[in-house]
Structures are given as structure tokens and as C-alpha cells.
Wavefront OBJ file of the C-alpha trace (Angstrom):
o trace
v -3.259 7.031 -12.878
v -5.116 9.537 -15.094
v -1.845 10.622 -16.691
v -0.942 7.009 -17.404
v -4.327 6.347 -19.022
v -4.000 9.439 -21.214
v -0.488 8.418 -22.202
v -1.699 4.936 -23.142
v -4.554 6.403 -25.229
v -2.168 8.769 -27.012
v 0.317 5.969 -27.638
v -2.457 3.651 -28.861
v -3.895 6.217 -31.252
v -0.407 6.998 -32.518
v 0.325 3.311 -33.102
v -3.019 2.912 -34.872
v -2.204 5.832 -37.160
v 1.223 4.390 -37.943
v -0.193 0.937 -38.727
v -2.887 2.404 -40.993
v -0.357 4.663 -42.728
v 1.992 1.706 -43.224
v -0.821 -0.377 -44.693
v -1.645 2.412 -47.173
v 2.043 2.706 -48.077
v 2.319 -1.011 -48.803
v -0.959 -1.738 -50.560
v -2.121 1.419 -52.353
v -0.996 1.184 -55.980
v -1.872 4.778 -56.835
v 0.789 7.007 -55.249
v -1.652 9.923 -54.974
v -4.181 7.801 -53.128
v -1.453 6.441 -50.871
v -0.219 9.958 -50.050
v -3.742 11.165 -49.203
v -4.456 8.234 -46.904
v -1.059 8.431 -45.213
v -1.611 12.147 -44.570
v -5.109 11.552 -43.165
v -3.946 8.697 -40.961
v -1.083 10.696 -39.487
v -2.877 14.043 -39.157
v -6.211 12.763 -37.813
v -5.571 10.236 -35.017
v -8.376 7.692 -34.603
v -10.621 9.411 -37.183
v -8.095 8.946 -40.027
v -7.607 5.204 -39.410
v -11.377 4.800 -38.990
v -12.061 6.401 -42.374
v -9.279 4.349 -43.923
v -10.739 1.150 -42.485
v -14.208 2.003 -43.860
v -13.313 3.474 -47.254
v -9.657 2.969 -48.025
v -9.207 -0.801 -47.826
v -10.318 -2.762 -50.882
v -12.172 -5.691 -49.345
v -14.220 -6.334 -52.469
v -11.633 -8.059 -54.647
v -10.127 -9.766 -51.620
v -13.481 -11.239 -50.598
v -14.309 -12.295 -54.164
v -10.916 -13.914 -54.680
v -11.225 -15.748 -51.369
v -14.364 -17.380 -52.792
v -12.329 -18.467 -55.808
v -9.464 -19.794 -53.708
v -11.769 -21.671 -51.344
v -13.628 -23.317 -54.207
v -16.931 -21.599 -53.479
v -16.695 -20.029 -56.949
v -15.330 -21.948 -59.915
v -15.166 -20.859 -63.527
v -17.632 -22.107 -66.105
v -14.789 -23.575 -68.130
v -13.890 -25.701 -65.099
v -17.463 -26.968 -64.805
v -17.615 -28.105 -68.438
v -14.269 -27.590 -70.210
v -14.522 -26.782 -73.908
v -12.483 -29.174 -76.002
v -13.590 -28.282 -79.503
v -11.761 -25.045 -80.235
v -8.326 -23.429 -80.157
v -7.553 -19.775 -79.587
v -6.317 -19.181 -83.133
v -8.662 -21.479 -85.041
v -11.292 -18.833 -85.842
v -10.476 -16.143 -88.405
v -11.527 -12.537 -87.925
v -13.601 -10.859 -90.648
v -11.488 -9.094 -93.280
v -12.847 -5.715 -92.125
v -11.457 -6.435 -88.638
v -7.944 -7.373 -89.738
v -6.524 -4.227 -88.098
v -7.958 -5.406 -84.766
v -5.677 -8.433 -84.535
v -3.977 -6.968 -81.450
v -7.368 -6.782 -79.737
v -7.861 -10.454 -80.490
v -4.450 -11.284 -78.967
v -5.317 -9.260 -75.857
v -8.592 -11.152 -75.490
v -6.828 -14.487 -75.881
v -4.500 -13.632 -73.020
v -6.941 -12.293 -70.442
v -10.186 -14.149 -71.191
v -10.485 -17.900 -70.693
v -13.210 -18.248 -73.318
v -12.168 -18.430 -76.963
v -13.538 -16.630 -79.991
v -16.310 -18.612 -81.634
v -17.419 -18.214 -85.218
v -20.777 -18.942 -86.833
v -23.014 -16.882 -84.559
v -26.049 -14.693 -85.209
v -26.846 -11.705 -82.980
v -30.124 -9.810 -83.310
v -31.095 -6.498 -81.692
v -34.444 -6.390 -79.878
v -35.307 -2.821 -78.937
v -37.250 -2.305 -75.712
v -39.503 -4.766 -73.970
v -42.131 -4.459 -76.714
v -39.845 -6.511 -78.986
v -37.597 -8.362 -76.537
v -40.151 -9.821 -74.133
v -42.422 -11.493 -76.741
v -39.337 -13.150 -78.271
v -38.163 -14.328 -74.851
v -41.613 -15.647 -73.915
v -41.870 -17.488 -77.243
v -38.502 -19.113 -76.570
v -39.698 -20.196 -73.116
v -42.748 -21.815 -74.737
v -40.417 -23.708 -77.116
v -38.246 -25.052 -74.298
v -38.114 -28.844 -74.016
v -35.376 -29.633 -71.491
v -33.962 -26.656 -69.611
v -34.455 -22.954 -68.984
v -31.736 -21.015 -67.173
v -32.489 -17.394 -66.293
v -30.458 -14.706 -64.526
v -31.770 -11.199 -63.891
v -30.684 -8.396 -61.604
v -34.279 -7.154 -61.274
v -37.393 -9.280 -61.852
v -40.730 -7.558 -61.265
v -43.290 -10.334 -60.861
v -46.237 -8.123 -61.831
v -47.288 -6.819 -65.256
v -45.088 -8.325 -67.960
v -43.194 -10.068 -65.171
v -46.368 -11.949 -64.303
v -46.417 -13.238 -67.883
v -42.868 -14.527 -67.377
v -43.903 -16.133 -64.091
v -46.833 -17.888 -65.747
v -44.800 -19.129 -68.714
v -41.959 -20.373 -66.524
v -44.309 -22.217 -64.171
v -46.074 -23.772 -67.167
v -42.719 -24.890 -68.586
v -41.747 -26.467 -65.261
v -45.107 -28.247 -65.061
v -44.558 -29.856 -68.473
v -41.197 -31.249 -67.327
v -38.704 -28.539 -68.285
v -36.014 -27.947 -65.633
v -36.369 -24.232 -64.816
v -33.619 -22.533 -62.810
v -33.600 -18.845 -61.931
v -31.014 -16.648 -60.211
v -32.166 -13.262 -58.927
v -29.758 -10.861 -57.280
v -30.903 -10.406 -53.677
v -30.233 -6.664 -53.702
v -31.771 -6.211 -57.142
v -34.877 -7.977 -55.885
v -35.444 -5.049 -53.522
v -36.328 -2.940 -56.592
v -39.163 -5.319 -57.463
v -42.707 -4.204 -56.686
v -43.821 -7.842 -56.680
v -41.276 -10.339 -55.366
v -40.360 -13.205 -57.721
v -39.436 -15.292 -54.668
v -43.058 -15.147 -53.497
v -44.429 -15.595 -57.007
v -42.557 -18.888 -57.548
v -43.008 -20.227 -54.014
v -44.636 -23.648 -54.021
v -43.997 -24.248 -57.732
v -41.556 -26.557 -59.487
v -39.421 -23.607 -60.552
v -36.080 -23.623 -58.743
v -35.275 -20.012 -57.791
v -32.140 -18.955 -55.927
v -31.163 -15.515 -54.654
v -27.623 -14.285 -55.288
v -25.915 -13.238 -52.026
v -28.952 -12.908 -49.741
v -28.615 -9.909 -47.455
v -28.735 -12.180 -44.402
v -25.279 -13.427 -45.432
v -23.891 -9.894 -45.140
v -24.719 -6.369 -46.242
v -23.047 -6.721 -49.634
v -23.733 -3.514 -51.528
v -21.005 -4.545 -53.956
v -20.271 -7.980 -55.414
v -23.742 -7.997 -56.951
v -24.714 -10.154 -59.924
v -25.645 -7.587 -62.584
v -25.904 -10.102 -65.426
v -29.010 -10.586 -67.578
v -29.223 -13.959 -69.269
v -31.831 -16.397 -70.559
v -30.738 -19.734 -72.075
v -33.179 -22.168 -73.653
v -32.156 -25.844 -73.996
v -28.522 -24.773 -74.339
v -29.267 -23.759 -77.939
v -30.478 -20.160 -77.922
v -29.947 -17.287 -75.545
v -30.881 -13.703 -74.730
v -28.572 -11.238 -73.041
v -27.948 -7.503 -72.749
v -28.803 -4.847 -70.208
v -32.564 -5.318 -69.878
v -34.107 -6.544 -66.645
v -37.574 -8.066 -66.480
v -39.889 -5.207 -65.551
v -42.841 -3.344 -67.001
v -40.930 -0.091 -67.357
v -39.294 -1.475 -70.508
v -42.648 -1.911 -72.297
v -43.355 1.410 -73.984
v -46.925 0.456 -74.853
v -48.020 0.073 -71.230
v -45.497 1.869 -68.996
v -46.299 5.225 -67.446
v -44.587 7.992 -69.472
v -42.535 9.155 -66.479
v -41.309 5.594 -65.745
v -40.297 4.377 -69.218
v -36.814 2.840 -69.614
v -35.414 2.491 -73.139
v -33.051 -0.450 -73.634
v -31.906 -3.177 -76.019
v -31.791 -6.937 -75.513
v -29.967 -9.299 -77.849
v -30.992 -12.669 -79.228
v -28.009 -15.014 -79.570
v -27.765 -18.131 -81.737
v -24.678 -20.174 -82.473
v -21.757 -21.878 -80.712
v -21.169 -18.985 -78.271
v -24.389 -19.989 -76.482
v -22.333 -22.735 -74.811
v -20.147 -20.109 -73.153
v -23.206 -18.186 -71.969
v -24.423 -21.453 -70.486
v -21.110 -21.867 -68.659
v -21.546 -18.410 -67.145
v -24.943 -19.340 -65.749
v -23.686 -22.661 -64.379
v -20.769 -20.859 -62.737
v -23.225 -18.653 -60.863
v -25.515 -21.589 -60.112
v -22.657 -23.455 -58.457
v -21.910 -20.357 -56.370
v -25.457 -19.964 -55.065
v -26.294 -23.664 -54.602
v -23.049 -25.675 -54.546
v -24.605 -27.879 -57.249
v -22.298 -28.673 -60.153
v -24.318 -29.081 -63.331
v -21.992 -30.596 -65.906
v -24.283 -32.940 -67.813
v -23.810 -32.955 -71.596
v -27.510 -32.113 -72.054
v -26.654 -28.497 -71.161
v -24.194 -28.391 -74.061
v -25.809 -29.839 -77.192
v -23.861 -29.520 -80.460
v -24.710 -26.242 -82.208
v -24.158 -25.654 -85.901
v -23.092 -22.317 -87.357
v -25.990 -19.869 -87.448
v -24.431 -16.722 -88.888
v -21.297 -14.722 -89.638
v -20.534 -13.166 -86.234
v -17.289 -14.045 -84.461
v -18.051 -13.679 -80.756
v -16.266 -13.968 -77.426
v -18.200 -14.318 -74.160
v -16.697 -12.182 -71.382
v -17.718 -13.124 -67.863
v -16.130 -10.589 -65.538
v -16.086 -9.822 -61.840
v -13.870 -8.791 -58.936
v -12.763 -12.402 -58.432
v -10.890 -12.434 -61.744
v -7.131 -12.085 -62.056
v -7.517 -9.389 -64.721
v -10.026 -6.567 -65.060
v -11.112 -8.139 -68.307
v -13.719 -5.667 -69.497
v -11.693 -2.614 -68.563
v -8.588 -3.929 -70.293
v -10.489 -4.998 -73.409
v -12.116 -1.570 -73.655
v -8.712 0.081 -73.310
v -7.337 -2.285 -75.955
v -10.214 -1.531 -78.326
v -9.645 2.219 -77.949
v -5.949 1.823 -78.709
v -6.718 -0.265 -81.826
v -9.470 2.002 -83.168
v -8.561 3.402 -86.565
v -11.539 5.554 -87.590
v -14.496 5.707 -85.213
v -15.509 5.026 -81.624
v -19.163 5.224 -80.579
v -20.211 4.707 -76.950
v -23.691 4.635 -75.446
v -24.091 4.051 -71.716
v -26.493 5.176 -68.977
v -23.796 5.549 -66.315
v -20.550 7.116 -67.480
v -17.941 7.760 -64.773
v -14.622 6.637 -66.282
v -11.431 6.625 -64.241
v -8.301 8.524 -65.249
v -6.873 5.713 -67.358
v -10.052 5.382 -69.422
v -10.329 9.148 -69.832
v -6.733 9.206 -71.066
v -7.451 6.400 -73.537
v -10.485 8.251 -74.931
v -8.590 11.538 -75.192
v -5.604 9.835 -76.839
v -7.846 8.164 -79.420
v -9.449 11.504 -80.242
v -6.139 13.362 -80.494
v -4.729 10.833 -82.954
v -7.661 11.487 -85.290
v -10.292 8.924 -84.284
v -13.872 10.257 -84.370
v -15.016 9.568 -80.784
v -18.686 10.058 -79.910
v -20.319 9.408 -76.547
v -24.116 9.294 -76.182
v -25.526 9.671 -72.671
v -29.039 10.022 -71.238
v -30.048 13.640 -70.676
v -32.474 12.395 -68.026
v -30.855 9.992 -65.549
v -32.648 7.902 -62.937
v -29.645 8.498 -60.665
v -29.114 12.293 -60.762
v -25.921 12.206 -58.706
v -24.345 9.941 -61.352
v -25.105 12.508 -64.048
v -23.706 15.277 -61.824
v -20.483 13.325 -61.268
v -20.241 12.714 -65.014
v -20.706 16.393 -65.868
v -17.639 17.368 -63.866
v -15.346 15.440 -66.253
v -16.999 16.126 -69.608
v -15.080 19.371 -70.187
v -11.812 17.448 -70.597
v -13.347 15.145 -73.194
v -15.051 17.922 -75.148
v -11.894 20.057 -75.077
v -10.015 17.146 -76.677
v -12.395 16.942 -79.623
v -14.668 14.179 -78.315
v -18.312 14.815 -79.181
v -20.729 14.172 -76.333
v -24.508 14.035 -76.714
v -27.426 14.014 -74.292
v -30.448 11.997 -75.381
v -33.860 13.457 -74.538
v -36.201 11.730 -72.047
v -37.177 9.044 -71.303
v -34.190 7.499 -69.538
v -32.020 5.427 -71.912
v -30.517 2.349 -70.248
v -28.764 1.049 -73.412
v -25.106 -0.054 -73.272
v -23.189 -0.204 -76.567
v -19.651 0.304 -77.804
v -18.798 0.304 -81.514
v -15.300 0.428 -83.038
v -14.652 1.088 -86.749
v -18.070 -0.272 -87.764
v -16.914 -3.861 -87.252
v -16.396 -4.563 -83.520
v -19.178 -4.190 -80.975
v -19.280 -4.671 -77.214
v -22.734 -5.476 -75.826
v -23.971 -6.691 -72.468
v -24.691 -5.653 -68.908
v -21.702 -3.481 -67.982
v -21.742 0.294 -67.686
v -18.636 2.459 -67.976
v -18.213 3.078 -64.264
v -16.299 1.587 -61.354
v -19.303 -0.424 -60.172
v -19.528 -2.412 -63.404
v -15.820 -2.594 -64.212
v -14.532 -3.409 -60.720
v -17.231 -4.117 -58.122
v -19.955 -6.306 -59.636
v -20.278 -9.442 -61.756
v -21.059 -8.620 -65.399
v -21.558 -10.412 -68.708
v -20.658 -8.973 -72.120
v -20.147 -10.171 -75.667
v -17.321 -9.019 -77.918
v -18.690 -9.207 -81.470
v -16.713 -9.019 -84.732
v -19.280 -8.665 -87.510
v -19.798 -5.866 -90.042
v -23.471 -6.682 -90.646
v -24.340 -6.550 -86.954
v -22.169 -3.456 -86.496
v -24.101 -1.755 -89.297
v -27.345 -2.180 -87.361
v -25.692 -0.834 -84.228
v -24.347 2.113 -86.221
v -27.847 2.904 -87.452
v -29.073 2.929 -83.871
v -26.361 5.416 -82.920
v -27.202 7.656 -85.871
v -30.910 7.743 -84.997
v -30.075 8.566 -81.375
v -27.661 11.377 -82.288
v -30.211 13.024 -84.607
v -32.547 13.469 -81.638
v -29.822 14.261 -79.091
v -28.390 17.598 -77.969
v -24.638 18.047 -78.213
v -22.713 19.088 -75.112
v -20.479 22.077 -75.858
v -17.771 23.863 -73.897
v -20.019 26.912 -73.733
v -22.772 24.920 -72.030
v -20.353 23.339 -69.592
v -18.726 26.656 -68.713
v -22.082 28.386 -68.322
v -22.988 26.243 -65.314
v -23.289 28.343 -62.206
v -20.681 28.051 -59.460
v -23.026 26.129 -57.107
v -23.742 23.615 -59.913
v -20.043 23.175 -60.652
v -19.343 22.631 -56.958
v -22.179 20.114 -56.735
v -20.920 18.181 -59.781
v -17.308 18.150 -58.551
v -18.393 17.052 -55.085
v -20.342 14.113 -56.524
v -17.329 13.138 -58.610
v -15.316 12.663 -55.412
v -17.399 9.529 -54.830
v -16.883 8.124 -58.343
v -15.172 4.922 -57.077
v -18.347 4.052 -55.114
v -21.122 5.183 -57.490
l 1 2 3 4 5 6 7 8 9 10 11 12 13 14 15 16 17 18 19 20 21 22 23 24 25 26 27 28 29 30 31 32 33 34 35 36 37 38 39 40 41 42 43 44 45 46 47 48 49 50 51 52 53 54 55 56 57 58 59 60 61 62 63 64 65 66 67 68 69 70 71 72 73 74 75 76 77 78 79 80 81 82 83 84 85 86 87 88 89 90 91 92 93 94 95 96 97 98 99 100 101 102 103 104 105 106 107 108 109 110 111 112 113 114 115 116 117 118 119 120 121 122 123 124 125 126 127 128 129 130 131 132 133 134 135 136 137 138 139 140 141 142 143 144 145 146 147 148 149 150 151 152 153 154 155 156 157 158 159 160 161 162 163 164 165 166 167 168 169 170 171 172 173 174 175 176 177 178 179 180 181 182 183 184 185 186 187 188 189 190 191 192 193 194 195 196 197 198 199 200 201 202 203 204 205 206 207 208 209 210 211 212 213 214 215 216 217 218 219 220 221 222 223 224 225 226 227 228 229 230 231 232 233 234 235 236 237 238 239 240 241 242 243 244 245 246 247 248 249 250 251 252 253 254 255 256 257 258 259 260 261 262 263 264 265 266 267 268 269 270 271 272 273 274 275 276 277 278 279 280 281 282 283 284 285 286 287 288 289 290 291 292 293 294 295 296 297 298 299 300 301 302 303 304 305 306 307 308 309 310 311 312 313 314 315 316 317 318 319 320 321 322 323 324 325 326 327 328 329 330 331 332 333 334 335 336 337 338 339 340 341 342 343 344 345 346 347 348 349 350 351 352 353 354 355 356 357 358 359 360 361 362 363 364 365 366 367 368 369 370 371 372 373 374 375 376 377 378 379 380 381 382 383 384 385 386 387 388 389 390 391 392 393 394 395 396 397 398 399 400 401 402 403 404 405 406 407 408 409 410 411 412 413 414 415 416 417 418 419 420 421 422 423 424 425 426 427 428 429 430 431 432 433 434 435 436 437 438 439 440 441 442 443 444 445 446 447 448 449 450 451 452 453 454 455 456 457 458 459 460 461 462 463 464 465 466 467 468 469 470 471 472 473 474 475 476 477
């Protein structure tokens, strides 16, 4: 009997290994990844399939797409279809004529069209961004729609709470979406702060529905009366206010004020998320008032997430790098590109494009910086110039191509932003706006310290091992 039981256990573990190895063979697109998982499954009975089940199977996109297929998530363009624009009806600025292929790529993978007549303004840090946002809330007459990954309800956050409650009391419909995991970073809970008020607050994927570490809503968005908006990478928290934050807690960042027809597409993004968290379809025309041209910027709204058919942001970034003619400037707090993005950056540099990457020298997630350091040597060796900004931590996310095309928004250049979470970015064709972004890069580089091959090679062996070990987890950081 004992021999039979052992034989059954051996046969079962062998069958489990074969099934797991077969699954990896069928569904792993990267042949190297498939080979590793097949080897682990066959060489480590039970343990190999267990690890594959926990780490090797991509449940994130499958779960997100199941929401789309079931109707739990619908696109903003389905909620309120735009009928006033065609893909080719807006002309690019003359300075961006060489980026026509990037426009074609965007037309094919993004459902939202390019919209002309917009004005984008940079608001550096909470000292400039928050007063402008609070003033807009005071101007609101009909609706306020707000999305934030983190919302601290104390300090400056308490000012937001007070203004939003006051707006709701005077008859403005106030809707707020806070990511349920992001809320855990809040010292004072916005859920408690708005309890018992007329403000309608919803939490995105509450943890009671499942321990979703991924599939988070990382977007930052404020829309006033469907006419003006604010977006970027800045959460609502006191750490962004340089005048009052503790020196060791300061976060530098940029928020953007948006005026013009593209505000309608930002509104669609919010309503898409609102439908997901509440099941309420808000498609009244009052959310989409007619908006006249406000400026010269040609802008495309890019709402991206693991439920999409294409990896929109990743493919647009790759397309922008391939179209770049003279310069590429990147600023991001979390920089862990995959092999394809590294290859695109290296290729751009080798064909003569001046590629510069500006990173924070002090990172609030040290293991992310360590993982990043393990890959910098390849970039620097290819002629890419990399800079570390001095403290405090810089949370700014910018990409500038040829002083005419800018990518702004919530996404970092890592797997979490490009593949695992829901993000919101704007693709902006405008030389005037790009000039202001360029000036920001130049000021940052003057104060930054360049990363050289000598500095990278001078790291001690334990440091190199630490950095390389952290990079093993790049797909999950």
C-alpha cells in the first residue's frame, strides 16, 4: 500500500510538472522565459509548478480583459462617443512634420483622436499646482470629477476636503475616485473625511474584493465642469508643498493645467473609471459642453491599462524613439525599462540622436534605484547621457522629442506603469510648450551629476551583486 501511494505521488508530481511545462511552452511569448520555466518545472517537481503558478502565469491582463469582455469595464468613447472629429482632420505643427509616422501609430492603437486648439501649462510642485486646483474648485458650477492615487486628507489635503465639501453644499456634483491601495499611504483617510457629506467618493478595487497589488488606478485627474482639467503625476499630499513639508519628506513634481477640446477626452477617462467602480453610466451632455480653441497645442489623450488590446504607452514611446531626429530627453522617478525599450534607446543614440535621461539621485524606493543601476552601464556605453538629480526626491515624469513632442502624465518607465496599472498620459505636439519643458530639463541637468562608466565600474562587488539581484525582479517592481 505504501509503495502504491508513493508511486501515485511520483506520478502526480510528474504529471503536474508536465502540465506546467506544457503551459509555459504554449503561452510564454519570450523563448528565454519559456525555456527557464520549462526547465524549472521539469527539474523541480512540485516546487517548480508552484513557483510557475505564483509568478509565471500572467493573470493581470487576463483578469483586466475579462472585465472588458464581461462589460464591467467599458471605454470612455463607448460612454459618450465623439462625433465631431476625424483622425486626419487636425494638422501637426510644421516643426513636427517629421513625426507623421508617430501620428499614424497613435491613430492605429489609440481610440482617441488628436485634438487641436489646446493650452497646456506647467505648474511646478504643490506650491503652484494646488492653489490653481483649489481656485478651479471654487469656480465650479455643475460638476467636479477627481481621481487620485493618494489623497492625504490632512494639511493641504484638508483644504481640498473643505473646498470639495463646500462645492457639494452649493449644488455642485462632486465625484471622487481614490485607489484603495493608494489610500493606505494616506495619513488621514479621505474616506473618513468625506463620510456624511454630499461628496460621492468611491474606492478603486477595495482590498476586500481581492488582494490586488496590480491593476491599480495610478491616474491623477481633476475636471471642472467639463471645461478645464488638471493632470500629471502629482497626488494630493503635503509632501509636494515645499513651503511647509519637512525637508526629508519633500517630493518635487509637476502638474499640468489643461484647457481646450482635449478636456472632453480626459472627462471620458474619468467616466470610464466611474462606471467601473459604481456601474453608473454618466453620459449626459452636461459633462461635455462645447469647448472653443484655447491655444496651439495638438494633444492626444492616452488612457492605458492591462485591459487594452495594445500596450499603448509602451508602443507610442517606442514609436517616438524611432522617429526622433535630434534629441530625446527623459525624466522619470522609476526607470526599469525592459529589453525592447533599452534596445530602442540604444539604437536612437547610435544613429546620432542626443539621448539624455534624468533620474533622482535619492529614491523613495531604494530597491528600484538599485535595479536601475544594474542596466545603466549598457546605456552609458552606447553614448546615452544619464544624470542623477540631487535630493529631494524628484517624482516628475517627462519625455521630450526634438523640442516639439512631449509626453506627460502619470506613467513611469517601468513594467508597473506600462503593463500592470491603469495610467493616463497626454501626447502633446507644440513647440512653445516643448520649449518650457526643455528649459526645465536644462535647469535640472545643471544641478545634476552625470553617471559615468568609471562610477558604475567602481561599485564594489557586493553592490553590483545587490543591484543585479534587484533587477531580477524588474517585472514586478
